[in-house]
VEXLUMDO-505161 format. One record per atom (N, C-alpha, C): x, y, z; residue in one letter; residue number from 1; atom name. Coordinates in steps of 0.2 Angstrom, whole numbers. Layout:
REM VEXLUMDO-505161
[[X, Y, Z], a, NUM, CA]
...
//
This chain:
REM VEXLUMDO-505161
[[12, 114, 109], m, 1, N]
[[18, 113, 106], m, 1, CA]
[[17, 113, 98], m, 1, C]
[[22, 116, 95], e, 2, N]
[[21, 116, 88], e, 2, CA]
[[24, 110, 84], e, 2, C]
[[21, 108, 79], t, 3, N]
[[23, 102, 75], t, 3, CA]
[[29, 104, 71], t, 3, C]
[[35, 101, 71], p, 4, N]
[[40, 103, 66], p, 4, CA]
[[38, 102, 59], p, 4, C]
[[40, 107, 55], v, 5, N]
[[39, 106, 47], v, 5, CA]
[[44, 101, 45], v, 5, C]
[[41, 96, 41], k, 6, N]
[[45, 91, 38], k, 6, CA]
[[49, 94, 32], k, 6, C]
[[55, 92, 32], t, 7, N]
[[60, 95, 26], t, 7, CA]
[[59, 91, 20], t, 7, C]
[[57, 85, 20], v, 8, N]
[[55, 81, 14], v, 8, CA]
[[48, 78, 16], v, 8, C]
[[44, 79, 11], t, 9, N]
[[37, 76, 12], t, 9, CA]
[[35, 72, 6], t, 9, C]
[[30, 68, 7], v, 10, N]
[[27, 63, 3], v, 10, CA]
[[19, 63, 3], v, 10, C]
[[16, 64, -3], e, 11, N]
[[9, 64, -4], e, 11, CA]
[[7, 61, -10], e, 11, C]
[[1, 60, -11], d, 12, N]
[[-2, 57, -18], d, 12, CA]
[[-1, 63, -23], d, 12, C]
[[0, 62, -29], f, 13, N]
[[0, 67, -34], f, 13, CA]
[[-7, 66, -38], f, 13, C]
[[-12, 70, -35], e, 14, N]
[[-19, 69, -37], e, 14, CA]
[[-20, 69, -45], e, 14, C]
[[-24, 64, -47], g, 15, N]
[[-26, 63, -53], g, 15, CA]
[[-22, 59, -58], g, 15, C]
[[-17, 56, -55], f, 16, N]
[[-12, 52, -59], f, 16, CA]
[[-10, 46, -54], f, 16, C]
[[-7, 41, -57], p, 17, N]
[[-4, 35, -53], p, 17, CA]
[[3, 37, -51], p, 17, C]
[[3, 42, -46], a, 18, N]
[[10, 45, -45], a, 18, CA]
[[9, 47, -37], a, 18, C]
[[16, 47, -35], i, 19, N]
[[17, 50, -28], i, 19, CA]
[[21, 56, -29], i, 19, C]
[[20, 61, -25], r, 20, N]
[[24, 67, -25], r, 20, CA]
[[29, 67, -19], r, 20, C]
[[35, 68, -20], m, 21, N]
[[40, 69, -15], m, 21, CA]
[[43, 76, -15], m, 21, C]
[[42, 80, -10], t, 22, N]
[[45, 87, -10], t, 22, CA]
[[50, 89, -5], t, 22, C]
[[56, 91, -8], w, 23, N]
[[62, 93, -4], w, 23, CA]
[[62, 100, -2], w, 23, C]
[[63, 102, 4], q, 24, N]
[[65, 109, 6], q, 24, CA]
[[72, 110, 5], q, 24, C]
[[74, 116, 6], h, 25, N]
[[81, 118, 5], h, 25, CA]
[[86, 114, 10], h, 25, C]
[[84, 115, 17], e, 26, N]
[[88, 111, 22], e, 26, CA]
[[84, 105, 23], e, 26, C]
[[88, 99, 23], v, 27, N]
[[86, 92, 24], v, 27, CA]
[[88, 89, 30], v, 27, C]
[[83, 86, 34], k, 28, N]
[[85, 83, 40], k, 28, CA]
[[85, 75, 38], k, 28, C]
[[90, 71, 41], y, 29, N]
[[90, 64, 39], y, 29, CA]
[[84, 61, 42], y, 29, C]
[[81, 62, 47], p, 30, N]
[[75, 58, 49], p, 30, CA]
[[69, 59, 44], p, 30, C]
[[68, 65, 42], d, 31, N]
[[63, 67, 37], d, 31, CA]
[[65, 63, 30], d, 31, C]
[[71, 63, 28], l, 32, N]
[[73, 59, 22], l, 32, CA]
[[71, 52, 23], l, 32, C]
[[74, 49, 28], r, 33, N]
[[73, 42, 29], r, 33, CA]
[[65, 40, 29], r, 33, C]
[[61, 44, 33], d, 34, N]
[[54, 43, 33], d, 34, CA]
[[51, 44, 26], d, 34, C]
[[53, 48, 22], a, 35, N]
[[50, 50, 16], a, 35, CA]
[[51, 44, 11], a, 35, C]
[[57, 41, 11], f, 36, N]
[[59, 35, 7], f, 36, CA]
[[55, 29, 9], f, 36, C]
[[54, 28, 16], r, 37, N]
[[50, 23, 19], r, 37, CA]
[[43, 23, 17], r, 37, C]
[[40, 29, 17], r, 38, N]
[[33, 31, 15], r, 38, CA]
[[32, 29, 7], r, 38, C]
[[37, 31, 3], i, 39, N]
[[36, 29, -4], i, 39, CA]
[[36, 22, -5], i, 39, C]
[[41, 19, -2], e, 40, N]
[[41, 11, -2], e, 40, CA]
[[35, 8, 0], e, 40, C]
[[32, 10, 5], a, 41, N]
[[26, 8, 8], a, 41, CA]
[[20, 9, 3], a, 41, C]
[[20, 15, 0], k, 42, N]
[[15, 16, -5], k, 42, CA]
[[16, 12, -12], k, 42, C]
[[22, 11, -14], l, 43, N]
[[23, 7, -19], l, 43, CA]
[[21, 0, -18], l, 43, C]
[[23, -3, -12], n, 44, N]
[[21, -10, -10], n, 44, CA]
[[13, -11, -10], n, 44, C]
[[10, -6, -8], a, 45, N]
[[3, -6, -6], a, 45, CA]
[[-2, -5, -13], a, 45, C]
[[2, -2, -18], s, 46, N]
[[-2, -1, -24], s, 46, CA]
[[-4, -7, -28], s, 46, C]
[[-10, -7, -31], s, 47, N]
[[-12, -12, -36], s, 47, CA]
[[-9, -11, -43], s, 47, C]
[[-6, -5, -44], q, 48, N]
[[-3, -3, -51], q, 48, CA]
[[3, 0, -50], q, 48, C]
[[7, 0, -55], p, 49, N]
[[14, 4, -55], p, 49, CA]
[[13, 11, -54], p, 49, C]
[[18, 14, -51], l, 50, N]
[[17, 21, -49], l, 50, CA]
[[23, 25, -52], l, 50, C]
[[22, 32, -53], y, 51, N]
[[28, 36, -54], y, 51, CA]
[[29, 40, -48], y, 51, C]
[[35, 42, -47], v, 52, N]
[[37, 46, -41], v, 52, CA]
[[39, 53, -44], v, 52, C]
[[35, 58, -43], v, 53, N]
[[37, 65, -45], v, 53, CA]
[[41, 68, -39], v, 53, C]
[[47, 71, -40], v, 54, N]
[[51, 73, -35], v, 54, CA]
[[52, 81, -37], v, 54, C]
[[50, 85, -32], d, 55, N]
[[51, 92, -33], d, 55, CA]
[[57, 94, -29], d, 55, C]
[[62, 97, -33], i, 56, N]
[[68, 99, -30], i, 56, CA]
[[69, 107, -31], i, 56, C]
[[63, 110, -33], t, 57, N]
[[64, 117, -34], t, 57, CA]
[[66, 122, -29], t, 57, C]
[[66, 119, -22], h, 58, N]
[[69, 123, -17], h, 58, CA]
[[76, 122, -16], h, 58, C]
[[80, 119, -21], y, 59, N]
[[87, 118, -21], y, 59, CA]
[[90, 115, -15], y, 59, C]
[[87, 109, -14], p, 60, N]
[[89, 105, -7], p, 60, CA]
[[97, 104, -7], p, 60, C]
[[99, 105, -1], n, 61, N]
[[106, 102, 1], n, 61, CA]
[[105, 95, 3], n, 61, C]
[[106, 91, -3], f, 62, N]
[[106, 84, -2], f, 62, CA]
[[111, 81, 3], f, 62, C]
[[109, 77, 8], p, 63, N]
[[114, 73, 11], p, 63, CA]
[[116, 67, 6], p, 63, C]
[[121, 67, 2], l, 64, N]
[[122, 63, -3], l, 64, CA]
[[122, 56, -1], l, 64, C]
[[126, 54, 3], n, 65, N]
[[127, 47, 5], n, 65, CA]
[[120, 44, 8], n, 65, C]
[[117, 48, 12], a, 66, N]
[[110, 45, 15], a, 66, CA]
[[105, 45, 9], a, 66, C]
[[105, 50, 5], t, 67, N]
[[100, 50, -1], t, 67, CA]
[[101, 43, -5], t, 67, C]
[[107, 42, -7], v, 68, N]
[[109, 36, -11], v, 68, CA]
[[107, 30, -8], v, 68, C]
[[109, 29, -1], a, 69, N]
[[108, 23, 2], a, 69, CA]
[[100, 22, 4], a, 69, C]
[[97, 27, 5], e, 70, N]
[[89, 26, 7], e, 70, CA]
[[86, 24, 0], e, 70, C]
[[87, 28, -5], a, 71, N]
[[84, 26, -12], a, 71, CA]
[[86, 19, -14], a, 71, C]
[[92, 18, -14], a, 72, N]
[[94, 11, -17], a, 72, CA]
[[92, 5, -12], a, 72, C]
[[91, 6, -6], a, 73, N]
[[89, 1, -1], a, 73, CA]
[[81, 0, -2], a, 73, C]
[[78, 5, -4], g, 74, N]
[[70, 5, -5], g, 74, CA]
[[67, 5, -11], g, 74, C]
[[64, 11, -13], p, 75, N]
[[60, 12, -19], p, 75, CA]
[[64, 12, -25], p, 75, C]
[[70, 13, -26], y, 76, N]
[[73, 13, -32], y, 76, CA]
[[73, 7, -36], y, 76, C]
[[73, 1, -32], r, 77, N]
[[73, -5, -35], r, 77, CA]
[[66, -8, -35], r, 77, C]
[[61, -5, -33], n, 78, N]
[[54, -8, -32], n, 78, CA]
[[51, -9, -39], n, 78, C]
[[49, -15, -40], p, 79, N]
[[46, -17, -46], p, 79, CA]
[[40, -13, -48], p, 79, C]
[[36, -9, -43], n, 80, N]
[[30, -5, -44], n, 80, CA]
[[32, 2, -46], n, 80, C]
[[39, 4, -46], l, 81, N]
[[41, 10, -48], l, 81, CA]
[[42, 11, -56], l, 81, C]
[[38, 15, -59], v, 82, N]
[[39, 16, -66], v, 82, CA]
[[45, 21, -68], v, 82, C]
[[44, 27, -65], e, 83, N]
[[50, 32, -66], e, 83, CA]
[[50, 37, -61], e, 83, C]
[[56, 40, -60], w, 84, N]
[[56, 46, -56], w, 84, CA]
[[56, 52, -60], w, 84, C]
[[51, 56, -59], l, 85, N]
[[50, 62, -63], l, 85, CA]
[[52, 68, -59], l, 85, C]
[[58, 71, -61], i, 86, N]
[[61, 76, -56], i, 86, CA]
[[59, 83, -59], i, 86, C]
[[57, 87, -55], i, 87, N]
[[55, 94, -57], i, 87, CA]
[[61, 99, -54], i, 87, C]
[[65, 102, -58], g, 88, N]
[[71, 106, -56], g, 88, CA]
[[77, 102, -57], g, 88, C]
[[83, 105, -55], s, 89, N]
[[89, 101, -56], s, 89, CA]
[[94, 105, -52], s, 89, C]
[[99, 101, -50], n, 90, N]
[[105, 104, -47], n, 90, CA]
[[111, 98, -48], n, 90, C]
[[117, 100, -47], r, 91, N]
[[122, 95, -48], r, 91, CA]
[[122, 89, -43], r, 91, C]
[[119, 91, -37], g, 92, N]
[[119, 85, -32], g, 92, CA]
[[114, 80, -34], g, 92, C]
[[108, 82, -37], a, 93, N]
[[103, 78, -39], a, 93, CA]
[[105, 74, -46], a, 93, C]
[[109, 77, -50], r, 94, N]
[[112, 73, -56], r, 94, CA]
[[117, 68, -54], r, 94, C]
[[121, 70, -49], l, 95, N]
[[126, 65, -46], l, 95, CA]
[[122, 59, -43], l, 95, C]
[[117, 60, -39], i, 96, N]
[[113, 55, -36], i, 96, CA]
[[110, 50, -41], i, 96, C]
[[107, 53, -47], e, 97, N]
[[105, 49, -52], e, 97, CA]
[[110, 45, -55], e, 97, C]
[[116, 47, -56], q, 98, N]
[[121, 43, -59], q, 98, CA]
[[123, 38, -54], q, 98, C]
[[124, 39, -48], l, 99, N]
[[126, 34, -43], l, 99, CA]
[[121, 29, -43], l, 99, C]
[[114, 31, -42], l, 100, N]
[[109, 25, -42], l, 100, CA]
[[109, 21, -48], l, 100, C]
[[110, 24, -54], g, 101, N]
[[110, 21, -60], g, 101, CA]
[[115, 16, -60], g, 101, C]
[[121, 18, -58], s, 102, N]
[[127, 13, -58], s, 102, CA]
[[126, 7, -53], s, 102, C]
[[123, 9, -47], i, 103, N]
[[122, 4, -42], i, 103, CA]
[[117, -1, -44], i, 103, C]
[[111, 1, -47], t, 104, N]
[[105, -3, -48], t, 104, CA]
[[105, -5, -55], t, 104, C]
[[108, -2, -60], g, 105, N]
[[107, -4, -67], g, 105, CA]
[[101, -1, -70], g, 105, C]
[[97, 3, -66], r, 106, N]
[[91, 6, -68], r, 106, CA]
[[92, 13, -71], r, 106, C]
[[89, 14, -76], r, 107, N]
[[89, 21, -79], r, 107, CA]
[[82, 23, -80], r, 107, C]
[[79, 26, -75], n, 108, N]
[[72, 27, -75], n, 108, CA]
[[70, 34, -72], n, 108, C]
[[74, 39, -74], v, 109, N]
[[74, 46, -72], v, 109, CA]
[[72, 50, -78], v, 109, C]
[[68, 55, -77], r, 110, N]
[[66, 60, -82], r, 110, CA]
[[66, 67, -78], r, 110, C]
[[69, 72, -82], w, 111, N]
[[70, 79, -79], w, 111, CA]
[[65, 83, -82], w, 111, C]
[[62, 88, -78], f, 112, N]
[[57, 93, -81], f, 112, CA]
[[59, 100, -77], f, 112, C]
[[57, 105, -81], q, 113, N]
[[58, 112, -78], q, 113, CA]
[[52, 113, -73], q, 113, C]
[[46, 111, -75], t, 114, N]
[[40, 113, -71], t, 114, CA]
[[35, 108, -70], t, 114, C]
[[31, 109, -65], e, 115, N]
[[26, 104, -63], e, 115, CA]
[[21, 103, -69], e, 115, C]
[[19, 108, -73], a, 116, N]
[[15, 108, -79], a, 116, CA]
[[18, 103, -84], a, 116, C]
[[24, 103, -85], e, 117, N]
[[28, 98, -90], e, 117, CA]
[[26, 91, -87], e, 117, C]
[[27, 90, -81], v, 118, N]
[[26, 83, -78], v, 118, CA]
[[19, 81, -79], v, 118, C]
[[14, 86, -77], t, 119, N]
[[7, 84, -78], t, 119, CA]
[[6, 82, -86], t, 119, C]
[[9, 86, -90], a, 120, N]
[[7, 85, -97], a, 120, CA]
[[10, 78, -99], a, 120, C]
[[16, 76, -97], y, 121, N]
[[19, 70, -98], y, 121, CA]
[[15, 64, -95], y, 121, C]
[[13, 65, -89], l, 122, N]
[[9, 60, -86], l, 122, CA]
[[2, 59, -90], l, 122, C]
[[-1, 64, -92], g, 123, N]
[[-7, 64, -96], g, 123, CA]
[[-6, 61, -103], g, 123, C]
[[0, 61, -105], s, 124, N]
[[1, 58, -112], s, 124, CA]
[[3, 50, -111], s, 124, C]
[[4, 48, -105], r, 125, N]
[[6, 41, -104], r, 125, CA]
[[0, 36, -104], r, 125, C]
[[0, 30, -107], p, 126, N]
[[-5, 26, -107], p, 126, CA]
[[-7, 24, -100], p, 126, C]
[[-13, 22, -98], q, 127, N]
[[-15, 20, -92], q, 127, CA]
[[-11, 13, -90], q, 127, C]
[[-8, 13, -85], i, 128, N]
[[-4, 7, -83], i, 128, CA]
[[-9, 2, -80], i, 128, C]
//
């Protein structure tokens, strides 16, 4: 039996105090929920604050309500979260940022065109 491919994945962003979240074009709610839970668990288990690098270059069809609810209930408010570093852009992602900022009062999102820009940014940050 084949293992289904996850539509939202979470892994370490090697070489930096960061986690990578990668979104595919089609997004399934169980994958989204599990990804936010994994990020929350990694933030809680970390001895240092972490960045979350979010790759949306596959132009995901965000389930808007579920994305906002899962992020707001978990990692968005986590004190170990430094910033969300977003690679790519679309209107749904910008709307999600605005909604989460309004709900939480946190403005901790930076936008990038490429992974190389994120890597350069992380390399320029002081060690936390």
